[in-house]
C-alpha positions in Angstrom: 0.0 0.0 0.0 1.3 3.4 -1.0 1.8 5.9 1.7 0.6 8.7 -0.5 -2.6 6.9 -1.1 -3.2 6.8 2.7 -2.3 10.4 2.9 -4.9 11.6 0.5 -7.8 10.1 2.4 -9.1 13.1 4.5 -12.9 12.5 4.7 -15.5 10.7 2.8 -19.2 10.2 2.4 -20.7 6.9 3.5 -24.0 5.1 2.7 -25.4 2.4 5.1 -27.9 0.0 3.8 -30.3 -0.6 6.6 -33.5 -1.6 4.8 -35.3 -4.9 4.5 -37.1 -6.9 1.7 -40.4 -6.7 3.7 -42.2 -9.2 5.9 -40.8 -10.7 9.0 -37.0 -10.9 9.2 -36.0 -14.2 10.8 -32.9 -12.7 12.5 -34.8 -9.7 13.9 -37.4 -12.2 15.1 -34.7 -14.3 16.7 -33.3 -11.3 18.5 -36.8 -10.0 19.6 -36.7 -6.7 17.7 -38.7 -5.2 14.8 -35.7 -4.7 12.5 -32.3 -6.3 12.0 -30.5 -3.0 12.2 -32.0 -2.6 15.7 -30.4 -5.7 17.1 -28.3 -4.8 20.2 -24.7 -6.1 20.5 -22.6 -4.9 23.5 -25.2 -2.4 24.5 -25.5 -0.7 21.1 -27.6 -1.4 18.0 -25.8 -2.8 15.0 -26.6 0.4 13.1 -25.2 2.5 15.9 -21.9 0.5 15.9 -21.6 0.9 12.1 -22.2 4.7 12.3 -19.7 5.1 15.0 -17.0 3.2 13.2 -17.6 5.4 10.0 -17.4 8.5 12.0 -14.1 7.4 13.7 -12.8 6.5 10.2 -13.3 10.1 9.0 -16.8 10.1 7.4 -17.9 13.7 6.9 -21.4 12.8 5.9 -23.4 9.5 6.6 -26.6 8.6 5.1 -28.7 5.6 6.0 -31.2 3.9 3.8 -34.3 2.7 5.8 -37.5 0.9 5.2 -39.2 1.3 8.6 -40.2 4.2 10.8 -38.4 2.5 13.8 -35.0 2.5 12.0 -35.8 6.0 10.6 -36.2 7.4 14.1 -33.2 5.7 15.3 -31.0 7.0 12.5 -32.3 10.4 13.1 -31.2 10.1 16.7 -27.8 9.1 15.5 -27.7 12.4 13.6 -27.4 10.9 10.1 -29.2 11.7 6.9 -32.0 9.4 6.1 -33.0 8.1 2.7 -36.2 6.0 2.1 -35.3 2.5 1.0 -36.4 0.6 -2.1 -37.1 -3.1 -2.5 -33.8 -4.8 -2.2 -30.2 -3.7 -1.5 -29.2 -2.9 -5.1 -32.2 -0.6 -5.6 -31.5 1.1 -2.3 -27.8 1.6 -3.2 -29.0 3.2 -6.6 -31.2 5.6 -4.6 -28.4 6.6 -2.3 -25.8 7.0 -5.1 -28.3 9.2 -7.0 -28.6 11.5 -4.0 -25.0 11.4 -2.7 -23.0 11.0 -5.8 -19.4 9.9 -6.2 -17.1 9.0 -4.4 -19.2 7.0 -1.9 -18.4 4.3 0.5 -21.2 1.8 0.9 -21.6 -0.7 3.7 -24.4 -2.5 5.6 -26.1 -2.1 9.0 -25.3 -5.8 9.8 -21.6 -5.2 9.7 -21.5 -5.1 13.5 -17.8 -5.7 13.9 -16.9 -2.8 11.5 -13.6 -1.3 12.6 -12.4 2.2 11.5 -9.0 0.7 10.6 -10.7 -1.5 8.1 -12.4 1.5 6.4 -9.3 3.6 6.2 -7.1 0.7 4.9 -9.6 -0.2 2.3 -9.9 3.5 1.1 -6.1 3.8 1.0 -5.7 0.6 -1.1 -8.4 1.4 -3.7 -6.6 1.6 -7.1 -6.5 5.0 -8.6 -8.0 3.8 -11.9 -11.0 2.1 -10.2 -14.6 3.3 -10.9 -15.8 0.6 -8.4 -13.8 -1.3 -5.7 -14.9 -4.2 -3.5 -13.2 -5.4 -0.4 -12.7 -9.2 -0.1 -10.8 -11.6 2.3 -9.2 -14.8 1.6 -10.4 -17.8 3.5 -7.0 -18.4 5.2 -7.0 -14.9 6.5 -10.5 -15.3 7.8 -9.9 -18.5 9.6 -6.8 -17.1 11.3 -9.1 -14.5 12.8 -12.1 -16.7 13.5 -11.9 -20.5 13.0 -14.9 -22.1 11.2 -17.0 -19.0 10.7 -19.3 -20.9 8.3 -18.9 -18.4 5.5 -19.9 -18.8 1.9 -16.9 -18.7 -0.3 -16.2 -18.0 -3.9 -13.6 -20.5 -5.1 -11.1 -19.0 -7.6 -7.6 -20.0 -8.9 -6.0 -17.8 -6.4 -8.0 -19.1 -3.5 -11.4 -19.0 -1.8 -12.7 -15.5 -1.0 -15.5 -14.0 1.0 -17.0 -10.5 0.7 -16.5 -7.8 3.4 -19.6 -5.6 2.8 -17.5 -2.6 1.9 -17.8 -1.1 -1.5 -16.3 2.1 -2.9 -18.2 3.8 -5.7 -15.3 6.1 -7.0 -16.7 7.7 -10.0 -20.1 8.5 -11.6 -19.5 5.5 -13.8 -20.3 3.4 -10.9 -23.9 3.9 -11.6 -23.6 1.4 -14.4 -22.2 -1.2 -12.0 -25.1 -0.7 -9.6 -27.5 -1.1 -12.6 -25.7 -4.5 -13.4 -26.1 -5.4 -9.8 -29.9 -4.7 -10.0 -30.2 -6.9 -13.1 -28.4 -9.8 -11.4 -30.4 -9.4 -8.2 -33.6 -9.6 -10.2 -32.4 -12.8 -11.7 -31.2 -14.4 -8.4 -34.0 -17.1 -8.7 -33.1 -17.7 -12.3 -29.4 -18.6 -12.3 -29.4 -19.5 -16.0 -30.0 -15.8 -16.8 -27.0 -14.8 -14.6 -24.8 -17.3 -16.4 -26.1 -15.9 -19.7 -25.0 -12.4 -18.7 -21.5 -13.5 -17.7 -21.0 -15.7 -20.8 -20.1 -19.4 -21.1 -16.3 -18.7 -21.5 -16.0 -17.0 -18.0 -18.2 -19.7 -16.6 -16.0 -22.5 -18.0 -12.8 -20.9 -16.7 -14.4 -20.5 -13.2 -15.7 -24.1 -13.1 -12.3 -25.5 -14.3 -10.5 -23.6 -11.6 -8.4 -21.3 -14.0 -10.2 -17.9 -13.2 -8.7 -15.6 -10.7 -11.0 -13.3 -8.6 -9.3 -10.2 -10.1 -10.0 -11.5 -13.6 -13.6 -12.4 -12.8 -14.3 -9.0 -11.3 -12.6 -7.2 -14.2 -14.7 -9.1 -16.6 -17.9 -8.2 -14.7 -16.8 -4.6 -14.8 -16.4 -4.8 -18.6 -20.0 -5.9 -18.9 -21.0 -2.7 -17.1 -18.3 -0.5 -19.0 -16.5 0.3 -15.7 -13.1 -0.4 -14.1 -14.0 -2.8 -11.3 -11.2 -3.6 -9.0 -10.8 -5.8 -5.9 -9.0 -5.0 -2.7 -7.7 -7.9 -0.5 -8.3 -7.3 3.3 -5.6 -8.2 5.8 -8.4 -8.3 8.4 -10.2 -11.5 8.6 -12.9 -10.3 10.8 -13.9 -7.9 8.1 -15.8 -10.7 6.4 -18.0 -11.5 9.4 -21.4 -9.9 9.2 -24.7 -10.8 10.9 -27.0 -12.7 8.5 -28.3 -15.5 10.7 -28.7 -16.4 14.3 -25.3 -18.3 14.5 -23.6 -15.1 13.1 -25.3 -13.1 15.8 -24.2 -15.5 18.5 -20.7 -15.6 17.2 -20.4 -11.7 17.0 -21.8 -11.2 20.4 -19.3 -13.8 21.8 -16.4 -12.0 20.1 -17.4 -8.5 21.4 -17.9 -9.9 24.9 -14.5 -11.5 25.0 -12.9 -8.3 23.6 -14.4 -6.2 26.3 -13.5 -8.7 29.0 -9.9 -9.0 27.9 
């Protein structure tokens, strides 16, 4: 990582996705709250933890996409901007990007372990030519931090990787990447359409174990006419979010141990 890259990070604008797809959220129900973002860990809601981490990392402006009045009121109490959410994370990201513009850091309210150091390191490591950058962690890095986190991994020629729920929309061109994300999300129950968008050659290289993650991301970026780049996280815990009850139990345990020790 270049030191001059770290030096040029002064402040940034951040968007936190804290909406829902509608209906009862199983994780919120498990935790006994109305919305996942309102789940308390270590005495603070997940949303509050994320907002605090972003502020400590240097965020000059933070906006939260919400889909319920409960989360809206809580976000207002936290002193952040509020944007009414859409159906699904990609549509909500599109709304936020349309209002906030580039450059924009995007994360999620269930990133309860978010650490300011992860944010500043990610921003410093984003390649200068990137229109869009995504933070990912290799499986070995994750398992050094938390054994058997039961993550879903994408297996490439250069290892198994997991997302870290941190995205950087560096230029206005990133709108095209969000539009592609929306199309893929719309086809999530029709995987053959996703395969069709990516093309048989890319799929064959992936299935045969010859495709690196950087190559795959660059190809997807080409489909959207953007420069899409990956950033490898040295922090394994950056890949741990709260999607299901086991994740919540894990994160609560990690925070309790860190506070005790």
